[in-house]
N, CA, C, O and CB atoms as a CASP TS submission, in Angstrom:
PFRMAT TS
TARGET T0000
AUTHOR 0000-0000-0000
METHOD Language model
MODEL 1
PARENT N/A
ATOM      1  N   MET     1      89.620  82.552 125.036  1.00  0.00           N
ATOM      2  CA  MET     1      90.831  82.938 125.575  1.00  0.00           C
ATOM      3  C   MET     1      90.506  83.421 127.026  1.00  0.00           C
ATOM      4  O   MET     1      89.620  84.245 127.253  1.00  0.00           O
ATOM      5  CB  MET     1      91.519  84.022 124.683  1.00  0.00           C
ATOM      6  N   ALA     2      91.462  82.719 128.210  1.00  0.00           N
ATOM      7  CA  ALA     2      91.509  82.834 129.527  1.00  0.00           C
ATOM      8  C   ALA     2      92.062  84.423 130.126  1.00  0.00           C
ATOM      9  O   ALA     2      93.293  84.414 130.151  1.00  0.00           O
ATOM     10  CB  ALA     2      92.415  81.633 129.945  1.00  0.00           C
ATOM     11  N   ASN     3      91.579  85.542 130.528  1.00  0.00           N
ATOM     12  CA  ASN     3      92.024  86.701 130.550  1.00  0.00           C
ATOM     13  C   ASN     3      92.796  87.049 131.725  1.00  0.00           C
ATOM     14  O   ASN     3      92.140  87.397 132.706  1.00  0.00           O
ATOM     15  CB  ASN     3      91.071  87.466 130.358  1.00  0.00           C
ATOM     16  N   LEU     4      94.228  87.024 131.836  1.00  0.00           N
ATOM     17  CA  LEU     4      94.890  87.292 132.360  1.00  0.00           C
ATOM     18  C   LEU     4      95.074  88.255 133.331  1.00  0.00           C
ATOM     19  O   LEU     4      95.824  88.078 134.291  1.00  0.00           O
ATOM     20  CB  LEU     4      95.309  87.241 131.790  1.00  0.00           C
ATOM     21  N   PHE     5      94.262  89.539 133.091  1.00  0.00           N
ATOM     22  CA  PHE     5      94.775  90.916 133.681  1.00  0.00           C
ATOM     23  C   PHE     5      92.889  91.310 133.496  1.00  0.00           C
ATOM     24  O   PHE     5      92.134  90.815 132.660  1.00  0.00           O
ATOM     25  CB  PHE     5      96.369  92.078 132.485  1.00  0.00           C
ATOM     26  N   GLU     6      92.586  92.195 134.427  1.00  0.00           N
ATOM     27  CA  GLU     6      91.141  92.644 134.275  1.00  0.00           C
ATOM     28  C   GLU     6      90.728  93.073 133.152  1.00  0.00           C
ATOM     29  O   GLU     6      91.527  93.984 132.938  1.00  0.00           O
ATOM     30  CB  GLU     6      90.799  93.577 135.050  1.00  0.00           C
ATOM     31  N   GLN     7      89.814  93.037 132.017  1.00  0.00           N
ATOM     32  CA  GLN     7      89.629  93.657 130.711  1.00  0.00           C
ATOM     33  C   GLN     7      89.115  95.413 130.651  1.00  0.00           C
ATOM     34  O   GLN     7      89.377  96.263 129.800  1.00  0.00           O
ATOM     35  CB  GLN     7      88.485  92.675 130.005  1.00  0.00           C
ATOM     36  N   ASN     8      88.444  95.498 131.689  1.00  0.00           N
ATOM     37  CA  ASN     8      88.729  97.084 132.207  1.00  0.00           C
ATOM     38  C   ASN     8      89.214  98.261 133.095  1.00  0.00           C
ATOM     39  O   ASN     8      88.872  99.391 133.442  1.00  0.00           O
ATOM     40  CB  ASN     8      88.164  97.349 132.274  1.00  0.00           C
ATOM     41  N   ARG     9      90.446  97.130 133.303  1.00  0.00           N
ATOM     42  CA  ARG     9      91.355  97.900 134.303  1.00  0.00           C
ATOM     43  C   ARG     9      92.262  98.757 133.095  1.00  0.00           C
ATOM     44  O   ARG     9      92.447  98.574 131.891  1.00  0.00           O
ATOM     45  CB  ARG     9      92.421  96.704 135.478  1.00  0.00           C
ATOM     46  N   SER    10      92.815 100.003 134.303  1.00  0.00           N
ATOM     47  CA  SER    10      94.024 100.360 133.564  1.00  0.00           C
ATOM     48  C   SER    10      94.941 100.266 134.570  1.00  0.00           C
ATOM     49  O   SER    10      94.719 100.632 135.724  1.00  0.00           O
ATOM     50  CB  SER    10      94.047 101.717 132.858  1.00  0.00           C
ATOM     51  N   TYR    11      96.153  99.702 134.107  1.00  0.00           N
ATOM     52  CA  TYR    11      97.638  99.392 134.835  1.00  0.00           C
ATOM     53  C   TYR    11      98.614 100.108 134.527  1.00  0.00           C
ATOM     54  O   TYR    11      99.113  99.924 133.417  1.00  0.00           O
ATOM     55  CB  TYR    11      98.202  98.150 134.620  1.00  0.00           C
ATOM     56  N   VAL    12      99.165 101.116 135.401  1.00  0.00           N
ATOM     57  CA  VAL    12     100.473 101.781 135.343  1.00  0.00           C
ATOM     58  C   VAL    12     101.727 100.760 135.868  1.00  0.00           C
ATOM     59  O   VAL    12     101.611  99.589 136.232  1.00  0.00           O
ATOM     60  CB  VAL    12     100.369 103.154 136.290  1.00  0.00           C
ATOM     61  N   LEU    13     103.070 101.652 135.785  1.00  0.00           N
ATOM     62  CA  LEU    13     104.175 100.679 135.943  1.00  0.00           C
ATOM     63  C   LEU    13     104.296 100.849 137.501  1.00  0.00           C
ATOM     64  O   LEU    13     104.119 101.943 138.036  1.00  0.00           O
ATOM     65  CB  LEU    13     105.636 101.027 135.013  1.00  0.00           C
ATOM     66  N   GLY    14     104.573  99.833 138.125  1.00  0.00           N
ATOM     67  CA  GLY    14     104.606  99.723 139.365  1.00  0.00           C
ATOM     68  C   GLY    14     103.743  98.906 140.072  1.00  0.00           C
ATOM     69  O   GLY    14     103.940  98.478 141.209  1.00  0.00           O
ATOM     70  N   ASP    15     102.281  98.595 139.004  1.00  0.00           N
ATOM     71  CA  ASP    15     101.265  97.636 139.604  1.00  0.00           C
ATOM     72  C   ASP    15     101.818  96.288 139.893  1.00  0.00           C
ATOM     73  O   ASP    15     102.425  95.903 138.893  1.00  0.00           O
ATOM     74  CB  ASP    15     100.080  97.456 138.681  1.00  0.00           C
ATOM     75  N   PRO    16     101.845  95.681 140.559  1.00  0.00           N
ATOM     76  CA  PRO    16     102.074  94.137 140.513  1.00  0.00           C
ATOM     77  C   PRO    16     101.938  92.725 139.775  1.00  0.00           C
ATOM     78  O   PRO    16     102.564  91.674 139.637  1.00  0.00           O
ATOM     79  CB  PRO    16     101.652  93.922 141.196  1.00  0.00           C
ATOM     80  N   GLU    17     100.788  93.311 139.399  1.00  0.00           N
ATOM     81  CA  GLU    17     100.329  92.943 138.103  1.00  0.00           C
ATOM     82  C   GLU    17     100.864  92.647 136.958  1.00  0.00           C
ATOM     83  O   GLU    17     100.596  91.611 136.350  1.00  0.00           O
ATOM     84  CB  GLU    17      99.756  93.604 137.793  1.00  0.00           C
ATOM     85  N   LEU    18     101.662  93.518 136.559  1.00  0.00           N
ATOM     86  CA  LEU    18     102.339  93.853 135.724  1.00  0.00           C
ATOM     87  C   LEU    18     103.132  93.038 135.641  1.00  0.00           C
ATOM     88  O   LEU    18     103.377  92.583 134.524  1.00  0.00           O
ATOM     89  CB  LEU    18     102.707  94.837 135.769  1.00  0.00           C
ATOM     90  N   ASP    19     103.855  92.532 136.840  1.00  0.00           N
ATOM     91  CA  ASP    19     105.184  91.304 136.809  1.00  0.00           C
ATOM     92  C   ASP    19     105.088  89.932 136.166  1.00  0.00           C
ATOM     93  O   ASP    19     105.995  89.119 135.988  1.00  0.00           O
ATOM     94  CB  ASP    19     105.555  90.848 138.271  1.00  0.00           C
ATOM     95  N   ILE    20     103.390  89.814 135.755  1.00  0.00           N
ATOM     96  CA  ILE    20     103.357  88.380 135.233  1.00  0.00           C
ATOM     97  C   ILE    20     104.115  88.364 133.851  1.00  0.00           C
ATOM     98  O   ILE    20     104.797  87.395 133.520  1.00  0.00           O
ATOM     99  CB  ILE    20     101.780  87.830 135.049  1.00  0.00           C
ATOM    100  N   ILE    21     103.933  89.725 132.888  1.00  0.00           N
ATOM    101  CA  ILE    21     104.707  89.516 132.172  1.00  0.00           C
ATOM    102  C   ILE    21     106.302  90.229 131.908  1.00  0.00           C
ATOM    103  O   ILE    21     106.994  90.231 130.890  1.00  0.00           O
ATOM    104  CB  ILE    21     103.955  89.558 131.392  1.00  0.00           C
ATOM    105  N   GLY    22     106.498  90.691 132.981  1.00  0.00           N
ATOM    106  CA  GLY    22     107.797  91.242 132.758  1.00  0.00           C
ATOM    107  C   GLY    22     107.864  92.658 133.845  1.00  0.00           C
ATOM    108  O   GLY    22     106.912  93.408 134.061  1.00  0.00           O
ATOM    109  N   ASP    23     109.181  92.774 134.412  1.00  0.00           N
ATOM    110  CA  ASP    23     109.058  93.750 135.679  1.00  0.00           C
ATOM    111  C   ASP    23     109.331  94.775 134.428  1.00  0.00           C
ATOM    112  O   ASP    23     109.423  94.442 133.247  1.00  0.00           O
ATOM    113  CB  ASP    23     110.310  93.639 137.304  1.00  0.00           C
ATOM    114  N   ARG    24     109.470  96.460 135.113  1.00  0.00           N
ATOM    115  CA  ARG    24     110.084  97.547 134.461  1.00  0.00           C
ATOM    116  C   ARG    24     110.895  97.565 133.923  1.00  0.00           C
ATOM    117  O   ARG    24     110.752  98.263 132.919  1.00  0.00           O
ATOM    118  CB  ARG    24     110.328  98.269 134.890  1.00  0.00           C
ATOM    119  N   ALA    25     112.092  97.006 134.047  1.00  0.00           N
ATOM    120  CA  ALA    25     113.062  97.349 132.579  1.00  0.00           C
ATOM    121  C   ALA    25     113.080  95.987 131.606  1.00  0.00           C
ATOM    122  O   ALA    25     114.039  95.809 130.856  1.00  0.00           O
ATOM    123  CB  ALA    25     114.962  97.745 133.045  1.00  0.00           C
ATOM    124  N   LYS    26     112.081  95.130 131.652  1.00  0.00           N
ATOM    125  CA  LYS    26     112.080  94.179 130.533  1.00  0.00           C
ATOM    126  C   LYS    26     110.563  95.423 129.368  1.00  0.00           C
ATOM    127  O   LYS    26     110.456  95.653 128.163  1.00  0.00           O
ATOM    128  CB  LYS    26     111.442  91.978 131.371  1.00  0.00           C
ATOM    129  N   LEU    27     109.618  95.925 130.776  1.00  0.00           N
ATOM    130  CA  LEU    27     108.777  96.491 129.645  1.00  0.00           C
ATOM    131  C   LEU    27     109.341  97.687 129.635  1.00  0.00           C
ATOM    132  O   LEU    27     108.370  98.438 129.545  1.00  0.00           O
ATOM    133  CB  LEU    27     107.210  96.541 129.780  1.00  0.00           C
ATOM    134  N   ALA    28     110.241  98.307 129.668  1.00  0.00           N
ATOM    135  CA  ALA    28     111.151  99.577 129.262  1.00  0.00           C
ATOM    136  C   ALA    28     111.663  99.152 128.037  1.00  0.00           C
ATOM    137  O   ALA    28     111.229  99.632 126.990  1.00  0.00           O
ATOM    138  CB  ALA    28     112.399 100.000 130.298  1.00  0.00           C
ATOM    139  N   GLN    29     112.761  98.089 128.055  1.00  0.00           N
ATOM    140  CA  GLN    29     113.093  97.543 126.689  1.00  0.00           C
ATOM    141  C   GLN    29     112.162  97.115 125.360  1.00  0.00           C
ATOM    142  O   GLN    29     112.376  97.228 124.153  1.00  0.00           O
ATOM    143  CB  GLN    29     113.701  96.465 127.010  1.00  0.00           C
ATOM    144  N   TRP    30     111.230  96.668 125.990  1.00  0.00           N
ATOM    145  CA  TRP    30     110.022  96.635 124.688  1.00  0.00           C
ATOM    146  C   TRP    30     109.477  97.836 124.289  1.00  0.00           C
ATOM    147  O   TRP    30     109.050  97.913 123.137  1.00  0.00           O
ATOM    148  CB  TRP    30     108.712  95.834 125.021  1.00  0.00           C
ATOM    149  N   ARG    31     109.403  98.914 125.122  1.00  0.00           N
ATOM    150  CA  ARG    31     109.007 100.184 124.564  1.00  0.00           C
ATOM    151  C   ARG    31     109.560 100.636 123.530  1.00  0.00           C
ATOM    152  O   ARG    31     109.014 100.808 122.441  1.00  0.00           O
ATOM    153  CB  ARG    31     109.101 101.079 125.320  1.00  0.00           C
ATOM    154  N   HIS    32     110.925 100.901 123.878  1.00  0.00           N
ATOM    155  CA  HIS    32     112.617 100.757 123.305  1.00  0.00           C
ATOM    156  C   HIS    32     112.278 100.278 121.847  1.00  0.00           C
ATOM    157  O   HIS    32     111.894 101.003 120.929  1.00  0.00           O
ATOM    158  CB  HIS    32     113.800  99.383 124.269  1.00  0.00           C
ATOM    159  N   LYS    33     112.474  99.025 121.808  1.00  0.00           N
ATOM    160  CA  LYS    33     112.021  98.259 120.866  1.00  0.00           C
ATOM    161  C   LYS    33     111.246  97.992 119.753  1.00  0.00           C
ATOM    162  O   LYS    33     111.374  97.353 118.709  1.00  0.00           O
ATOM    163  CB  LYS    33     111.833  97.838 121.208  1.00  0.00           C
ATOM    164  N   GLY    34     109.808  99.155 120.671  1.00  0.00           N
ATOM    165  CA  GLY    34     108.808  99.123 119.961  1.00  0.00           C
ATOM    166  C   GLY    34     108.311  97.647 119.486  1.00  0.00           C
ATOM    167  O   GLY    34     108.178  97.193 118.350  1.00  0.00           O
ATOM    168  N   ILE    35     108.115  97.145 120.583  1.00  0.00           N
ATOM    169  CA  ILE    35     107.457  95.348 120.877  1.00  0.00           C
ATOM    170  C   ILE    35     106.833  95.248 122.107  1.00  0.00           C
ATOM    171  O   ILE    35     107.047  96.134 122.934  1.00  0.00           O
ATOM    172  CB  ILE    35     108.691  94.016 120.994  1.00  0.00           C
ATOM    173  N   GLY    36     106.273  94.545 122.309  1.00  0.00           N
ATOM    174  CA  GLY    36     105.605  94.041 123.382  1.00  0.00           C
ATOM    175  C   GLY    36     104.213  94.367 123.483  1.00  0.00           C
ATOM    176  O   GLY    36     103.799  94.446 122.327  1.00  0.00           O
ATOM    177  N   PRO    37     102.723  94.734 124.791  1.00  0.00           N
ATOM    178  CA  PRO    37     101.939  95.231 124.558  1.00  0.00           C
ATOM    179  C   PRO    37     101.910  96.760 123.893  1.00  0.00           C
ATOM    180  O   PRO    37     102.904  97.355 123.479  1.00  0.00           O
ATOM    181  CB  PRO    37     101.495  94.986 125.474  1.00  0.00           C
ATOM    182  N   ALA    38     100.587  97.241 123.888  1.00  0.00           N
ATOM    183  CA  ALA    38      99.923  98.828 123.370  1.00  0.00           C
ATOM    184  C   ALA    38     100.181  99.119 124.545  1.00  0.00           C
ATOM    185  O   ALA    38     100.404  98.163 125.288  1.00  0.00           O
ATOM    186  CB  ALA    38      98.232  99.195 122.792  1.00  0.00           C
ATOM    187  N   TYR    39     100.240 100.383 125.080  1.00  0.00           N
ATOM    188  CA  TYR    39     100.493 101.210 125.805  1.00  0.00           C
ATOM    189  C   TYR    39      99.939 102.503 125.634  1.00  0.00           C
ATOM    190  O   TYR    39      99.724 102.499 124.422  1.00  0.00           O
ATOM    191  CB  TYR    39     101.564 101.189 125.851  1.00  0.00           C
ATOM    192  N   TYR    40      99.621 103.450 125.996  1.00  0.00           N
ATOM    193  CA  TYR    40      99.562 104.492 126.221  1.00  0.00           C
ATOM    194  C   TYR    40     100.722 105.597 127.194  1.00  0.00           C
ATOM    195  O   TYR    40     101.041 105.324 128.351  1.00  0.00           O
ATOM    196  CB  TYR    40      98.455 104.301 126.564  1.00  0.00           C
ATOM    197  N   ARG    41     101.144 106.631 126.572  1.00  0.00           N
ATOM    198  CA  ARG    41     102.351 107.538 127.184  1.00  0.00           C
ATOM    199  C   ARG    41     101.460 108.766 127.834  1.00  0.00           C
ATOM    200  O   ARG    41     101.244 109.502 126.871  1.00  0.00           O
ATOM    201  CB  ARG    41     103.612 108.165 125.847  1.00  0.00           C
ATOM    202  N   LEU    42     101.110 109.090 128.490  1.00  0.00           N
ATOM    203  CA  LEU    42     100.684 110.652 129.049  1.00  0.00           C
ATOM    204  C   LEU    42     101.702 111.005 129.801  1.00  0.00           C
ATOM    205  O   LEU    42     101.809 110.464 130.901  1.00  0.00           O
ATOM    206  CB  LEU    42      99.323 110.829 129.974  1.00  0.00           C
ATOM    207  N   GLY    43     102.822 112.136 129.316  1.00  0.00           N
ATOM    208  CA  GLY    43     103.541 112.767 129.332  1.00  0.00           C
ATOM    209  C   GLY    43     104.660 111.585 129.731  1.00  0.00           C
ATOM    210  O   GLY    43     105.284 110.948 128.882  1.00  0.00           O
ATOM    211  N   ARG    44     104.806 111.397 131.253  1.00  0.00           N
ATOM    212  CA  ARG    44     105.803 110.221 131.977  1.00  0.00           C
ATOM    213  C   ARG    44     105.169 109.542 131.849  1.00  0.00           C
ATOM    214  O   ARG    44     105.790 108.494 131.669  1.00  0.00           O
ATOM    215  CB  ARG    44     106.338 110.113 133.287  1.00  0.00           C
ATOM    216  N   LYS    45     104.012 109.363 131.805  1.00  0.00           N
ATOM    217  CA  LYS    45     103.672 107.810 132.751  1.00  0.00           C
ATOM    218  C   LYS    45     102.964 106.892 131.823  1.00  0.00           C
ATOM    219  O   LYS    45     102.007 107.350 131.198  1.00  0.00           O
ATOM    220  CB  LYS    45     102.517 107.999 134.251  1.00  0.00           C
ATOM    221  N   ILE    46     103.195 106.073 131.713  1.00  0.00           N
ATOM    222  CA  ILE    46     102.825 104.895 130.994  1.00  0.00           C
ATOM    223  C   ILE    46     101.791 103.914 131.538  1.00  0.00           C
ATOM    224  O   ILE    46     101.928 103.413 132.654  1.00  0.00           O
ATOM    225  CB  ILE    46     103.958 104.206 130.790  1.00  0.00           C
ATOM    226  N   ILE    47     100.985 103.702 130.920  1.00  0.00           N
ATOM    227  CA  ILE    47      99.420 103.241 131.095  1.00  0.00           C
ATOM    228  C   ILE    47      99.258 101.703 129.965  1.00  0.00           C
ATOM    229  O   ILE    47      99.560 101.735 128.772  1.00  0.00           O
ATOM    230  CB  ILE    47      98.159 104.857 130.446  1.00  0.00           C
ATOM    231  N   TYR    48      98.851 100.751 130.517  1.00  0.00           N
ATOM    232  CA  TYR    48      98.459  99.584 129.226  1.00  0.00           C
ATOM    233  C   TYR    48      97.243  99.414 130.234  1.00  0.00           C
ATOM    234  O   TYR    48      97.063  99.507 131.448  1.00  0.00           O
ATOM    235  CB  TYR    48      99.708  97.869 128.736  1.00  0.00           C
ATOM    236  N   LEU    49      96.324  99.043 128.821  1.00  0.00           N
ATOM    237  CA  LEU    49      94.913  98.483 129.436  1.00  0.00           C
ATOM    238  C   LEU    49      94.801  97.165 129.775  1.00  0.00           C
ATOM    239  O   LEU    49      95.820  96.529 129.503  1.00  0.00           O
ATOM    240  CB  LEU    49      93.811  98.639 128.555  1.00  0.00           C
ATOM    241  N   GLY    50      94.109  96.666 130.167  1.00  0.00           N
ATOM    242  CA  GLY    50      93.853  95.450 130.308  1.00  0.00           C
ATOM    243  C   GLY    50      93.530  94.516 128.840  1.00  0.00           C
ATOM    244  O   GLY    50      93.987  93.445 128.441  1.00  0.00           O
ATOM    245  N   SER    51      92.676  95.327 128.358  1.00  0.00           N
ATOM    246  CA  SER    51      92.602  94.388 127.502  1.00  0.00           C
ATOM    247  C   SER    51      93.146  94.281 125.922  1.00  0.00           C
ATOM    248  O   SER    51      92.786  93.656 124.924  1.00  0.00           O
ATOM    249  CB  SER    51      91.455  94.253 127.568  1.00  0.00           C
ATOM    250  N   ASP    52      94.116  95.147 126.215  1.00  0.00           N
ATOM    251  CA  ASP    52      95.782  95.578 125.148  1.00  0.00           C
ATOM    252  C   ASP    52      96.729  94.126 125.768  1.00  0.00           C
ATOM    253  O   ASP    52      97.192  93.149 125.180  1.00  0.00           O
ATOM    254  CB  ASP    52      96.963  97.797 125.855  1.00  0.00           C
ATOM    255  N   LEU    53      96.735  94.516 127.098  1.00  0.00           N
ATOM    256  CA  LEU    53      97.552  93.070 127.491  1.00  0.00           C
ATOM    257  C   LEU    53      96.838  91.720 127.483  1.00  0.00           C
ATOM    258  O   LEU    53      97.274  90.596 127.237  1.00  0.00           O
ATOM    259  CB  LEU    53      98.086  93.138 128.963  1.00  0.00           C
ATOM    260  N   ASN    54      95.550  92.170 127.839  1.00  0.00           N
ATOM    261  CA  ASN    54      95.278  90.234 127.428  1.00  0.00           C
ATOM    262  C   ASN    54      95.261  89.953 125.870  1.00  0.00           C
ATOM    263  O   ASN    54      95.338  88.764 125.561  1.00  0.00           O
ATOM    264  CB  ASN    54      93.444  89.529 128.012  1.00  0.00           C
ATOM    265  N   ALA    55      95.187  90.705 125.037  1.00  0.00           N
ATOM    266  CA  ALA    55      95.018  90.398 123.470  1.00  0.00           C
ATOM    267  C   ALA    55      96.650  90.435 123.385  1.00  0.00           C
ATOM    268  O   ALA    55      97.061  89.442 122.783  1.00  0.00           O
ATOM    269  CB  ALA    55      93.990  91.702 122.338  1.00  0.00           C
ATOM    270  N   TRP    56      97.731  91.340 123.839  1.00  0.00           N
ATOM    271  CA  TRP    56      99.090  90.419 123.629  1.00  0.00           C
ATOM    272  C   TRP    56      99.495  89.427 124.048  1.00  0.00           C
ATOM    273  O   TRP    56     100.413  88.901 123.418  1.00  0.00           O
ATOM    274  CB  TRP    56      99.988  90.813 123.852  1.00  0.00           C
ATOM    275  N   ALA    57      99.052  88.849 125.115  1.00  0.00           N
ATOM    276  CA  ALA    57      98.989  87.789 126.080  1.00  0.00           C
ATOM    277  C   ALA    57      98.551  86.462 124.964  1.00  0.00           C
ATOM    278  O   ALA    57      99.316  85.503 124.864  1.00  0.00           O
ATOM    279  CB  ALA    57      97.755  88.192 127.454  1.00  0.00           C
ATOM    280  N   GLU    58      97.387  86.516 124.239  1.00  0.00           N
ATOM    281  CA  GLU    58      96.825  85.687 123.437  1.00  0.00           C
ATOM    282  C   GLU    58      97.494  85.399 122.487  1.00  0.00           C
ATOM    283  O   GLU    58      97.588  84.235 122.096  1.00  0.00           O
ATOM    284  CB  GLU    58      95.820  85.997 123.077  1.00  0.00           C
ATOM    285  N   ALA    59      98.213  86.592 121.812  1.00  0.00           N
ATOM    286  CA  ALA    59      98.954  86.403 120.586  1.00  0.00           C
ATOM    287  C   ALA    59     100.084  86.256 120.779  1.00  0.00           C
ATOM    288  O   ALA    59     100.841  86.728 119.930  1.00  0.00           O
ATOM    289  CB  ALA    59      98.890  87.265 119.723  1.00  0.00           C
ATOM    290  N   ASN    60     100.576  85.670 121.760  1.00  0.00           N
ATOM    291  CA  ASN    60     101.729  85.051 121.990  1.00  0.00           C
ATOM    292  C   ASN    60     101.451  83.752 123.028  1.00  0.00           C
ATOM    293  O   ASN    60     102.265  83.277 123.821  1.00  0.00           O
ATOM    294  CB  ASN    60     102.735  86.136 122.533  1.00  0.00           C
ATOM    295  N   ARG    61     100.392  83.419 122.847  1.00  0.00           N
ATOM    296  CA  ARG    61     100.151  82.104 123.125  1.00  0.00           C
ATOM    297  C   ARG    61     100.990  81.001 122.279  1.00  0.00           C
ATOM    298  O   ARG    61     101.238  80.982 121.074  1.00  0.00           O
ATOM    299  CB  ARG    61      98.735  81.937 122.943  1.00  0.00           C
ATOM    300  N   VAL    62     101.349  80.077 123.322  1.00  0.00           N
ATOM    301  CA  VAL    62     102.163  78.847 122.258  1.00  0.00           C
ATOM    302  C   VAL    62     101.478  77.530 122.642  1.00  0.00           C
ATOM    303  O   VAL    62     101.353  77.018 123.755  1.00  0.00           O
ATOM    304  CB  VAL    62     104.088  78.618 122.562  1.00  0.00           C
ATOM    305  N   GLU    63     101.040  77.089 121.361  1.00  0.00           N
ATOM    306  CA  GLU    63     100.612  75.217 121.655  1.00  0.00           C
ATOM    307  C   GLU    63     101.605  74.431 121.676  1.00  0.00           C
ATOM    308  O   GLU    63     102.369  74.382 120.712  1.00  0.00           O
ATOM    309  CB  GLU    63      99.720  74.404 120.530  1.00  0.00           C
ATOM    310  N   PRO    64     101.791  73.629 122.834  1.00  0.00           N
ATOM    311  CA  PRO    64     102.592  72.555 122.576  1.00  0.00           C
ATOM    312  C   PRO    64     102.393  71.756 121.372  1.00  0.00           C
ATOM    313  O   PRO    64     101.249  71.622 120.936  1.00  0.00           O
ATOM    314  CB  PRO    64     102.522  71.786 123.578  1.00  0.00           C
ATOM    315  N   GLY    65     103.374  71.218 120.797  1.00  0.00           N
ATOM    316  CA  GLY    65     103.556  69.985 119.901  1.00  0.00           C
ATOM    317  C   GLY    65     103.413  71.057 118.325  1.00  0.00           C
ATOM    318  O   GLY    65     103.517  70.526 117.219  1.00  0.00           O
ATOM    319  N   GLN    66     103.187  72.462 118.471  1.00  0.00           N
ATOM    320  CA  GLN    66     103.232  72.943 117.023  1.00  0.00           C
ATOM    321  C   GLN    66     104.273  73.492 116.353  1.00  0.00           C
ATOM    322  O   GLN    66     105.093  74.053 117.079  1.00  0.00           O
ATOM    323  CB  GLN    66     102.418  73.781 116.841  1.00  0.00           C
ATOM    324  N   GLU    67     104.509  73.501 115.094  1.00  0.00           N
ATOM    325  CA  GLU    67     105.822  74.269 114.699  1.00  0.00           C
ATOM    326  C   GLU    67     106.042  75.738 115.151  1.00  0.00           C
ATOM    327  O   GLU    67     104.998  76.382 115.054  1.00  0.00           O
ATOM    328  CB  GLU    67     105.910  74.309 113.205  1.00  0.00           C
ATOM    329  N   ALA    68     106.880  76.308 115.522  1.00  0.00           N
ATOM    330  CA  ALA    68     107.072  77.944 115.912  1.00  0.00           C
ATOM    331  C   ALA    68     107.278  77.941 114.192  1.00  0.00           C
ATOM    332  O   ALA    68     107.405  77.029 113.375  1.00  0.00           O
ATOM    333  CB  ALA    68     108.711  78.636 117.260  1.00  0.00           C
ATOM    334  N   ASP    69     107.233  79.845 114.051  1.00  0.00           N
ATOM    335  CA  ASP    69     107.510  80.339 113.351  1.00  0.00           C
ATOM    336  C   ASP    69     109.114  80.947 113.122  1.00  0.00           C
ATOM    337  O   ASP    69     109.385  81.615 112.124  1.00  0.00           O
ATOM    338  CB  ASP    69     106.618  80.908 113.441  1.00  0.00           C
TER
END
């Protein structure tokens, strides 16, 4: 698996690296719906771990030519 994010780094909303998976509004929608990558909520701050983002990206990987579920 190729890592899109640094494994040992924490990402907070506003970090430009998060734009690769979605903007602030999209990430907020996913959190509200209970989908998307795992995160920590510390007060009003949202924190994503690089390892969680990489795991989520890998779980959403699509192999061309394989049937979708």
